[in-house]
Residue, then its C-alpha position, 0 to 999 in steps of 0.5 A: x679309236x678317235x684318230x678322226x678327231x685329230x684331222x684338220x678342220x675338226x671343230x675343236x671348240x664350239x663356242x656359243x656366242x652372241x650376235x655381237x661377238x660373232x660380228x667381232x669375231x668375223x671382223x678379227x678373222x677378216x683382219x688375219x694375214x694368212x701368211x703370218x697366222x698361227x698354226x690353227x691345225x695344231x691348236x685344233x689338234x690340242x683341243x681334240x687331244x684334251x677332249x679325248x683325254x677328258x672322255x678317257x678319264x671320265x670312262x675310267x672313273x665310271x669303270x671304278x665307281x657307279x655313276x649313280x654315286x659320282x659327283x661331276x662338279x660341286x654344283x651337280x644339284x644346281x646344274x641338274x635342277x636348272x637342266x630339268x627346268x630349261x629342258x623339261x622334255x629331255x629324257x636321259x635314257x633316250x638317244x640325243x637328237x643331234x639335229x635338234x640339239x644343233x638346230x638354230x632353236x637348239x643352239x639358242x636354248x643351249x647358249x642361254x643355259x651354258x652361258x649362265x655358268x661362265x663364271x661358275x664352272x671352269x672350261x664351261x664351254x670347252x669342247x668335249x665328247x658326249x655319248x649320244x646314248x647312255x647304253x653305248x660306249x664311246x665310238x665314232x658313230x655313238x659320240x657327238x662333240x659338245x661343250x662341257x656344260x652340255x656334257x655336265x648337264x646330260x651326264x649328271x642326269x644320266x648318272x642320277x638315273x643310274x643309266x651309267x651304272x652298267x659301265x661299272x658293273x661290266x668292268x667289275x665282271x671283267x675283273x672277276x673273269x680275269 
């Protein structure tokens, strides 16, 4: 289902960086000798595998427990409160506007949000899969690549609103039918 994520060139880890970090990164990349550079394709595949694993585990948890009863982190309440404050117009029931999210303004707003969790949440900016809409399953056209804190903020909001409970109900009905 997600083999397209393992193709070369797939952005493995979108990281929100400051302008100074971007300059430093550019300087470092300009110094890399292509002949002796590590195999970035393998690194990208490893990131993609980890992102797909995270997605699969999360879906499996939602099938075993209603999202409305699930805690994703020890900081769910704090993350949700911060998310609502920084993104007051976000409606967890609606489809995510990926263009708005990844626009210059959107990136800046998310960068400010995400970076506040650098020392609080492990893998806070690691790439992961996020469903565009809470009413759909993961799929190539229904999924976007986001960083872990975007995933946490949006999925915590969806879970608190009961928007992921249908996954548990569907799995339980399938169990009863078999």
